[in-house]
C-alpha positions in Angstrom: 20.1 8.5 -5.2 17.7 10.9 -6.8 16.4 11.3 -10.7 18.6 12.9 -13.3 16.7 16.2 -12.9 17.5 16.1 -9.3 13.9 15.4 -8.1 12.1 12.6 -6.3 8.8 12.3 -8.1 8.6 10.4 -11.2 6.1 12.3 -12.5 8.3 15.2 -12.9 10.0 13.4 -15.9 6.8 12.3 -17.2 4.8 15.5 -17.5 5.6 19.0 -18.7 5.7 21.0 -15.4 5.0 24.7 -15.9 8.1 26.9 -15.7 6.8 28.8 -12.7 7.5 28.9 -8.8 6.0 26.3 -6.8 2.3 26.5 -5.7 1.5 28.5 -2.7 -2.1 28.8 -2.7 -5.2 29.8 -5.0 -8.4 31.8 -5.0 -11.3 31.5 -7.5 -9.8 30.9 -10.9 -6.2 32.0 -10.0 -3.1 30.1 -8.8 -0.6 31.9 -6.4 3.0 31.0 -6.5 5.8 31.4 -4.0 7.2 34.3 -6.0 4.1 36.2 -5.2 2.7 35.9 -9.0 -0.9 35.1 -9.7 -2.1 33.2 -12.7 -5.5 32.9 -14.1 -5.9 29.2 -14.8 -7.7 28.6 -18.0 -6.6 24.8 -18.1 -8.2 23.6 -14.8 -6.3 20.3 -15.2 -8.5 19.3 -18.1 -11.6 20.6 -16.3 -10.6 18.8 -13.1 -10.8 21.9 -11.0 -14.4 22.3 -11.7 -15.1 24.9 -8.7 -11.7 26.8 -8.7 -9.3 27.2 -5.8 -9.5 28.1 -2.2 -6.7 29.8 -0.2 -5.8 27.2 2.1 -2.3 25.5 2.9 -2.9 21.9 1.5 -5.7 22.3 -1.1 -7.3 18.9 -2.2 -6.2 19.2 -5.8 -3.3 21.1 -7.5 -2.7 20.3 -11.1 0.4 17.9 -11.6 1.8 20.6 -14.2 2.0 23.1 -11.4 5.2 22.4 -9.0 4.2 21.9 -5.4 6.9 21.5 -2.9 4.8 19.4 -0.3 4.7 16.6 -3.2 8.5 16.7 -3.7 9.2 16.4 0.0 6.6 13.7 0.5 8.3 11.8 -2.3 11.7 12.2 -0.9 10.5 11.0 2.6 8.9 7.9 1.4 11.4 6.9 -1.1 14.5 7.4 1.2 12.4 5.5 3.9 12.7 2.3 1.7 15.9 3.1 0.1 14.7 3.4 -3.3 15.1 6.4 -6.0 11.9 7.7 -6.9 8.0 7.9 -6.1 4.8 8.0 -8.2 1.7 9.1 -6.4 -1.6 7.1 -7.1 -4.9 7.2 -5.3 -5.5 3.5 -4.2 -3.7 0.2 -3.7 -5.3 -1.4 -6.9 -4.0 1.5 -8.9 -0.7 1.2 -7.4 -0.4 -2.6 -8.4 -1.6 -1.6 -11.8 1.1 1.0 -11.9 3.9 -1.5 -11.0 2.6 -4.0 -13.6 2.7 -1.3 -16.2 6.2 -0.2 -15.3 7.6 -3.7 -15.1 6.3 -4.5 -18.6 8.0 -1.6 -19.9 11.3 -1.8 -17.9 11.7 -5.5 -18.6 10.5 -5.8 -22.3 8.7 -8.9 -21.1 5.0 -9.4 -20.5 4.4 -12.2 -18.0 3.4 -11.2 -14.4 3.5 -13.6 -11.6 1.8 -13.5 -8.3 1.4 -15.9 -5.3 -1.5 -18.4 -4.8 -3.9 -16.9 -2.4 -2.8 -13.5 -2.6 -5.3 -10.6 -3.5 -4.1 -7.4 -5.2 -7.1 -5.3 -6.2 -10.4 -5.2 -8.1 -9.7 -3.4 -11.2 -8.8 -5.5 -14.0 -5.2 -5.8 -14.1 -4.8 -6.3 -10.4 -7.7 -8.6 -10.3 -6.3 -10.6 -13.2 -3.2 -11.1 -11.2 -5.2 -12.1 -8.0 -5.6 -15.7 -7.2 -7.5 -15.7 -3.9 -11.1 -16.3 -3.1 -13.2 -17.4 -6.0 -15.6 -14.4 -5.4 -13.1 -12.2 -6.4 -13.0 -13.5 -10.1 -16.2 -15.8 -10.6 -18.4 -14.3 -13.2 -16.1 -11.3 -14.1 -13.7 -13.1 -16.8 -11.9 -13.0 -19.2 -9.0 -11.5 -17.5 -6.0 -10.0 -18.9 -3.4 -12.2 -20.4 0.2 -12.5 -19.3 -0.8 -13.0 -15.5 0.2 -16.3 -13.7 0.2 -18.0 -10.3 3.1 -19.4 -8.7 3.3 -21.6 -5.4 7.2 -22.4 -5.4 9.9 -20.2 -7.1 10.5 -23.0 -9.6 7.1 -22.5 -11.1 8.4 -19.1 -12.4 9.2 -18.8 -15.9 12.7 -17.5 -16.3 11.5 -14.9 -18.9 8.8 -13.3 -16.5 8.7 -9.6 -16.3 8.0 -9.5 -12.5 6.8 -11.3 -9.5 4.4 -9.4 -7.2 4.0 -10.5 -3.6 2.8 -9.2 -0.4 5.3 -9.2 2.6 3.1 -12.0 4.1 -0.2 -13.8 3.3 -2.6 -11.1 4.7 -5.9 -11.8 2.7 -8.3 -12.5 5.4 -5.6 -13.8 7.5 -1.8 -13.4 8.4 1.1 -15.8 7.9 4.8 -15.0 7.4 6.5 -16.6 4.7 9.4 -19.1 5.4 12.8 -17.0 5.1 14.3 -19.8 3.0 11.3 -19.8 0.4 11.9 -15.9 0.2 15.7 -16.3 -0.3 15.0 -19.0 -3.0 12.5 -16.5 -4.7 14.9 -13.7 -4.4 17.8 -15.9 -5.9 15.6 -17.3 -8.9 14.5 -13.5 -9.6 17.8 -11.9 -9.6 19.4 -14.6 -11.7 16.9 -14.2 -14.4 16.5 -10.5 -14.2 13.1 -10.8 -13.0 11.9 -7.6 -11.2 10.7 -7.9 -7.6 7.7 -5.9 -6.6 6.1 -5.5 -3.2 2.4 -5.1 -2.6 2.7 -3.2 0.8 -1.1 -1.9 0.7 -1.8 -3.6 4.1 1.5 -3.9 5.6 2.9 -0.4 5.8 3.8 0.3 9.5 1.5 -2.6 10.3 4.0 -5.3 11.0 6.3 -3.5 13.5 8.6 -2.0 10.7 8.0 0.8 8.4 7.9 -1.6 5.4 7.0 -5.2 5.9 9.5 -6.5 3.3 12.3 -5.2 5.7 11.5 -8.4 7.9 13.3 -10.6 5.3 16.0 -8.0 4.3 14.4 -7.7 0.6 15.3 -4.8 -1.5 12.5 -4.6 -4.2 12.8 -3.2 -7.5 9.4 -1.5 -6.9 6.8 -1.3 -4.0 3.3 0.2 -3.5 1.2 1.0 -0.4 -2.3 2.8 0.2 -5.0 2.3 2.7 -3.7 3.7 5.9 -0.8 5.6 4.4 -2.8 9.0 4.6 -5.1 8.1 7.5 -8.0 6.9 5.1 -7.9 9.7 2.8 -7.7 8.3 -0.7 -4.1 8.0 -1.5 -1.2 5.8 -2.4 2.3 5.7 -3.6 4.5 3.5 -5.8 8.3 3.7 -5.1 11.1 2.2 -7.3 14.5 1.9 -8.3 16.2 4.3 -11.0 16.8 1.5 -13.4 12.8 1.0 -13.7 11.9 4.7 -13.4 14.0 5.9 -16.2 12.5 3.6 -18.7 9.1 5.1 -18.6 8.6 7.5 -21.4 7.2 11.0 -21.0 3.5 10.8 -21.2 3.6 7.1 -20.6 1.8 7.3 -17.1 -0.2 9.6 -15.3 -2.5 10.1 -12.3 -5.0 13.0 -12.3 -5.4 13.1 -8.5 -2.3 11.2 -7.4 -0.1 13.5 -4.8 -2.9 15.9 -4.0 -1.4 18.3 -1.6 -4.0 17.3 1.0 -3.1 13.6 0.6 0.7 14.6 0.7 0.4 16.4 3.9 -1.3 13.6 5.6 1.2 11.0 4.1 4.0 12.9 5.9 2.2 13.1 9.2 1.5 9.3 9.1 5.3 8.6 8.2 6.9 11.0 10.5 4.9 10.7 13.6 4.0 6.8 13.4 6.9 5.5 11.6 9.7 6.4 14.3 11.6 3.8 16.4 9.4 4.3 19.5 6.1 4.0 17.6 7.3 0.8 16.0 8.4 -0.6 19.3 5.0 0.2 20.7 3.2 -1.6 17.7 5.2 -4.6 18.3 4.4 -4.6 22.1 0.5 -4.2 21.4 0.7 -6.8 18.8 2.3 -9.2 21.5 -0.3 -8.1 24.1 -3.2 -9.3 21.5 -1.3 -12.6 21.0 -1.0 -12.9 24.8 -4.7 -12.7 25.3 -5.7 -14.9 22.6 -3.5 -17.8 23.8 -6.4 -18.8 26.1 -8.8 -19.5 23.1 -6.5 -20.5 20.5 -3.6 -22.9 19.7 -2.5 -21.3 16.4 -1.9 -17.6 16.6 0.2 -15.7 13.9 1.4 -12.1 14.3 3.8 -9.3 13.4 3.3 -6.1 14.9 -0.5 -4.9 15.0 -1.5 -7.7 12.6 -2.8 -10.5 14.4 -4.6 -13.9 13.3 -5.7 -16.7 15.2 -7.6 -20.1 14.2 -10.7 -20.3 16.5 -13.1 -23.1 16.9 -16.3 -21.2 16.3 -18.4 -19.7 13.7 -17.1 -16.4 12.9 -20.5 -14.7 11.9 -21.6 -15.5 15.2 -18.6 -14.3 16.8 -18.9 -11.0 14.9 -22.3 -10.5 16.1 -21.6 -11.3 19.6 -18.7 -8.7 19.6 -20.9 -6.2 18.0 -23.6 -6.5 20.9 -21.0 -5.7 23.2 -19.3 -2.9 21.4 -16.3 -4.3 19.6 -16.2 -4.6 15.7 -14.0 -7.3 13.9 -13.8 -8.0 10.3 -15.4 -11.3 9.0 -16.0 -12.2 5.6 -16.6 -16.1 6.0 -17.6 -18.4 8.8 -14.9 -20.4 8.8 -11.9 -17.8 8.4 -9.3 -17.1 11.0 -9.9 -14.1 13.3 -7.9 -11.2 12.0 -7.2 -8.1 14.0 -5.9 -5.0 12.5 -6.8 -2.0 15.0 -5.8 1.6 14.5 -2.4 2.0 15.3 -3.3 4.8 17.6 -5.7 2.5 19.9 -4.8 3.3 23.5 -3.8 0.5 25.8 -7.1 0.8 27.8 -9.1 0.5 24.5 -7.1 -2.6 23.4 -7.6 -4.3 26.8 -11.4 -3.6 26.9 -11.7 -5.0 23.2 -9.7 -8.0 23.9 -11.9 -8.7 26.9 -14.9 -8.7 24.7 -13.3 -10.9 22.2 -11.9 -13.4 24.3 -15.2 -13.9 26.2 -17.1 -13.9 22.8 -15.0 -16.8 21.5 -15.8 -18.7 24.7 -19.4 -18.1 24.4 -19.6 -18.9 20.8 -17.5 -22.0 20.9 -19.9 -23.6 23.7 
């Protein structure tokens, strides 16, 4: 399914695109279109294009009012990969979460947003207000936005809520899958009361051995967002959603100046097409299983899906971090008593992974003695 105008980008309904052929290139103050016309740009996207354009295939910025085929193609690729109807480009995970919150309130006519206890969704005020995780994310930064509440059990959710935002698993400094029965009860409660289901896939895109983490549970969300690795570390993100949500957003009701730059879209296409195929996903699952196998000698509690692995260890994590660092391996540590969480690049070689796991396992033994 596509939008009523035959497009996949929701922004094509929310801004007044110029009636010109798609972007081909640019030079200086001029824009070059596919029909070989040149236009002097006296708008500069409200001054965003401060130094003009350069004649390259995928520039870092093209104004949203100028059609660009690379955007439309990327929007279609990602929307179809998730079985959804439109895409809206953003720049970060927290912007994606805020976009979902905004769209959910508009689409439902309600205001209350629920998120799961322990989940973290971002550092801007909307996303932070909807995050009930580590105290340091919130302490000293209040008051927070009204209309955000925490839940543990689906029965905690008010029947008149606008939306529930969850990650496909607990991924904040750890990894833990949800109980499928819990997910089923959550889904049933939300569907019975017309509460929108929104997935924060900022950390889980491709990471869990599936393209989208929610596919592990057979969920079809009303909206989802992702960012972080979606463009190889380039600042980019995307929100995907159902037609029933997208068509409620009025023209001018939302915008992202830098969302969907041609450079970001080109990188996003590479990530999805070259790393989201069946062979790659099978490889990620095998690599995750290898990490689990290596950690079995030092941990009795290991949780993993794809290339996101967590293990409870009997050692000071700061000490382990420094031990590994001294031996050429970086691990992410935020507190002394947290779980070990491993999220290496999807492109890590078998040899590199073996070398890293040798160091980590030896380090756990050294730091536990």
